[in-house]
Backbone atoms as SQL, in Angstrom:
CREATE TABLE atoms (id INTEGER PRIMARY KEY, chain TEXT, resi INTEGER, resn TEXT, atom TEXT, x REAL, y REAL, z REAL);
INSERT INTO atoms VALUES
  (1, 'A', 1, 'MET', 'N', 0.822, -1.186, 0.000),
  (2, 'A', 1, 'MET', 'CA', 0.000, 0.000, 0.000),
  (3, 'A', 1, 'MET', 'C', 0.872, 1.258, 0.000),
  (4, 'A', 2, 'ALA', 'N', 1.976, 1.223, 0.722),
  (5, 'A', 2, 'ALA', 'CA', 2.894, 2.364, 0.732),
  (6, 'A', 2, 'ALA', 'C', 3.469, 2.603, -0.656),
  (7, 'A', 3, 'GLN', 'N', 3.735, 1.522, -1.366),
  (8, 'A', 3, 'GLN', 'CA', 4.271, 1.665, -2.715),
  (9, 'A', 3, 'GLN', 'C', 3.230, 2.290, -3.634),
  (10, 'A', 4, 'HIS', 'N', 1.989, 1.897, -3.480),
  (11, 'A', 4, 'HIS', 'CA', 0.922, 2.436, -4.317),
  (12, 'A', 4, 'HIS', 'C', 0.673, 3.919, -4.012),
  (13, 'A', 5, 'MET', 'N', 0.679, 4.288, -2.738),
  (14, 'A', 5, 'MET', 'CA', 0.355, 5.660, -2.354),
  (15, 'A', 5, 'MET', 'C', 1.523, 6.625, -2.552),
  (16, 'A', 6, 'PHE', 'N', 2.745, 6.191, -2.232),
  (17, 'A', 6, 'PHE', 'CA', 3.882, 7.110, -2.188),
  (18, 'A', 6, 'PHE', 'C', 5.056, 6.686, -3.059),
  (19, 'A', 7, 'ASN', 'N', 4.898, 5.588, -3.792),
  (20, 'A', 7, 'ASN', 'CA', 5.982, 5.051, -4.612),
  (21, 'A', 7, 'ASN', 'C', 7.221, 4.748, -3.753),
  (22, 'A', 8, 'VAL', 'N', 6.971, 4.243, -2.537),
  (23, 'A', 8, 'VAL', 'CA', 8.022, 3.843, -1.601),
  (24, 'A', 8, 'VAL', 'C', 7.791, 2.380, -1.273),
  (25, 'A', 9, 'ARG', 'N', 8.821, 1.574, -1.435),
  (26, 'A', 9, 'ARG', 'CA', 8.645, 0.130, -1.295),
  (27, 'A', 9, 'ARG', 'C', 8.469, -0.327, 0.151),
  (28, 'A', 10, 'TYR', 'N', 9.160, 0.295, 1.092),
  (29, 'A', 10, 'TYR', 'CA', 9.130, -0.155, 2.484),
  (30, 'A', 10, 'TYR', 'C', 8.577, 0.941, 3.398),
  (31, 'A', 11, 'VAL', 'N', 7.771, 0.526, 4.365),
  (32, 'A', 11, 'VAL', 'CA', 7.173, 1.470, 5.309),
  (33, 'A', 11, 'VAL', 'C', 8.254, 2.172, 6.126),
  (34, 'A', 12, 'ASP', 'N', 9.375, 1.506, 6.356),
  (35, 'A', 12, 'ASP', 'CA', 10.473, 2.102, 7.131),
  (36, 'A', 12, 'ASP', 'C', 10.974, 3.400, 6.504),
  (37, 'A', 13, 'TRP', 'N', 10.771, 3.585, 5.216),
  (38, 'A', 13, 'TRP', 'CA', 11.303, 4.745, 4.514),
  (39, 'A', 13, 'TRP', 'C', 10.320, 5.907, 4.440),
  (40, 'A', 14, 'LEU', 'N', 9.150, 5.767, 5.037),
  (41, 'A', 14, 'LEU', 'CA', 8.170, 6.849, 5.010),
  (42, 'A', 14, 'LEU', 'C', 8.515, 7.902, 6.054),
  (43, 'A', 15, 'ASP', 'N', 8.238, 9.172, 5.717),
  (44, 'A', 15, 'ASP', 'CA', 8.388, 10.210, 6.732),
  (45, 'A', 15, 'ASP', 'C', 7.102, 10.269, 7.560),
  (46, 'A', 16, 'ILE', 'N', 7.076, 11.098, 8.570),
  (47, 'A', 16, 'ILE', 'CA', 5.946, 11.111, 9.507),
  (48, 'A', 16, 'ILE', 'C', 4.641, 11.505, 8.815),
  (49, 'A', 17, 'ARG', 'N', 4.697, 12.412, 7.865),
  (50, 'A', 17, 'ARG', 'CA', 3.495, 12.838, 7.147),
  (51, 'A', 17, 'ARG', 'C', 2.930, 11.693, 6.316),
  (52, 'A', 18, 'GLN', 'N', 3.796, 10.984, 5.612),
  (53, 'A', 18, 'GLN', 'CA', 3.362, 9.856, 4.793),
  (54, 'A', 18, 'GLN', 'C', 2.844, 8.716, 5.672),
  (55, 'A', 19, 'LEU', 'N', 3.511, 8.472, 6.785),
  (56, 'A', 19, 'LEU', 'CA', 3.088, 7.409, 7.689),
  (57, 'A', 19, 'LEU', 'C', 1.705, 7.705, 8.274),
  (58, 'A', 20, 'THR', 'N', 1.457, 8.965, 8.606),
  (59, 'A', 20, 'THR', 'CA', 0.145, 9.361, 9.119),
  (60, 'A', 20, 'THR', 'C', -0.937, 9.115, 8.081),
  (61, 'A', 21, 'LYS', 'N', -0.685, 9.508, 6.843),
  (62, 'A', 21, 'LYS', 'CA', -1.670, 9.297, 5.778),
  (63, 'A', 21, 'LYS', 'C', -1.903, 7.812, 5.518),
  (64, 'A', 22, 'LEU', 'N', -0.851, 7.020, 5.580),
  (65, 'A', 22, 'LEU', 'CA', -0.988, 5.579, 5.391),
  (66, 'A', 22, 'LEU', 'C', -1.854, 4.974, 6.494),
  (67, 'A', 23, 'MET', 'N', -1.619, 5.366, 7.739),
  (68, 'A', 23, 'MET', 'CA', -2.418, 4.850, 8.848),
  (69, 'A', 23, 'MET', 'C', -3.881, 5.263, 8.717),
  (70, 'A', 24, 'GLN', 'N', -4.131, 6.499, 8.298),
  (71, 'A', 24, 'GLN', 'CA', -5.508, 6.948, 8.097),
  (72, 'A', 24, 'GLN', 'C', -6.191, 6.127, 7.011),
  (73, 'A', 25, 'ALA', 'N', -5.482, 5.846, 5.937),
  (74, 'A', 25, 'ALA', 'CA', -6.049, 5.048, 4.847),
  (75, 'A', 25, 'ALA', 'C', -6.351, 3.627, 5.311),
  (76, 'A', 26, 'LEU', 'N', -5.475, 3.051, 6.138),
  (77, 'A', 26, 'LEU', 'CA', -5.710, 1.703, 6.647),
  (78, 'A', 26, 'LEU', 'C', -6.918, 1.656, 7.584),
  (79, 'A', 27, 'ILE', 'N', -7.098, 2.692, 8.397),
  (80, 'A', 27, 'ILE', 'CA', -8.256, 2.756, 9.292),
  (81, 'A', 27, 'ILE', 'C', -9.543, 2.865, 8.491),
  (82, 'A', 28, 'ILE', 'N', -9.556, 3.711, 7.480),
  (83, 'A', 28, 'ILE', 'CA', -10.740, 3.859, 6.625),
  (84, 'A', 28, 'ILE', 'C', -11.051, 2.549, 5.920),
  (85, 'A', 29, 'ASP', 'N', -10.023, 1.878, 5.424),
  (86, 'A', 29, 'ASP', 'CA', -10.223, 0.603, 4.732),
  (87, 'A', 29, 'ASP', 'C', -10.782, -0.456, 5.683),
  (88, 'A', 30, 'ALA', 'N', -10.280, -0.491, 6.911),
  (89, 'A', 30, 'ALA', 'CA', -10.768, -1.468, 7.889),
  (90, 'A', 30, 'ALA', 'C', -12.237, -1.218, 8.222),
  (91, 'A', 31, 'LYS', 'N', -12.619, 0.053, 8.359),
  (92, 'A', 31, 'LYS', 'CA', -14.023, 0.377, 8.632),
  (93, 'A', 31, 'LYS', 'C', -14.906, -0.006, 7.450),
  (94, 'A', 32, 'ARG', 'N', -14.414, 0.198, 6.251),
  (95, 'A', 32, 'ARG', 'CA', -15.187, -0.115, 5.055),
  (96, 'A', 32, 'ARG', 'C', -15.392, -1.621, 4.908),
  (97, 'A', 33, 'ARG', 'N', -14.406, -2.399, 5.305),
  (98, 'A', 33, 'ARG', 'CA', -14.490, -3.857, 5.173),
  (99, 'A', 33, 'ARG', 'C', -15.248, -4.520, 6.323),
  (100, 'A', 34, 'LYS', 'N', -15.485, -3.786, 7.403),
  (101, 'A', 34, 'LYS', 'CA', -16.172, -4.343, 8.567),
  (102, 'A', 34, 'LYS', 'C', -17.595, -4.739, 8.167),
  (103, 'A', 35, 'PRO', 'N', -18.001, -5.955, 8.506),
  (104, 'A', 35, 'PRO', 'CA', -19.361, -6.384, 8.134),
  (105, 'A', 35, 'PRO', 'C', -20.413, -5.548, 8.847),
  (106, 'A', 36, 'LYS', 'N', -21.442, -5.203, 8.106),
  (107, 'A', 36, 'LYS', 'CA', -22.526, -4.405, 8.668),
  (108, 'A', 36, 'LYS', 'C', -23.515, -5.322, 9.377),
  (109, 'A', 37, 'PRO', 'N', -24.012, -4.896, 10.541),
  (110, 'A', 37, 'PRO', 'CA', -24.988, -5.731, 11.255),
  (111, 'A', 37, 'PRO', 'C', -26.325, -5.750, 10.520),
  (112, 'A', 38, 'ASN', 'N', -27.017, -6.868, 10.610),
  (113, 'A', 38, 'ASN', 'CA', -28.349, -6.977, 10.012),
  (114, 'A', 38, 'ASN', 'C', -29.352, -6.376, 10.979),
  (115, 'A', 39, 'GLY', 'N', -29.845, -5.203, 10.657),
  (116, 'A', 39, 'GLY', 'CA', -30.810, -4.526, 11.518),
  (117, 'A', 39, 'GLY', 'C', -32.213, -4.634, 10.970),
  (118, 'A', 40, 'ASP', 'N', -32.635, -5.859, 10.673),
  (119, 'A', 40, 'ASP', 'CA', -33.973, -6.044, 10.081),
  (120, 'A', 40, 'ASP', 'C', -35.033, -5.691, 11.051);
């Protein structure tokens, strides 16, 4: 994902700004993939 977003192969090479954006994207993705409860 870091390579796709920042053209950086390893997370170790991200600066703090890039790392923050990567973490935000991962949180959004996790929320999107979370199964929705059936509220029938």
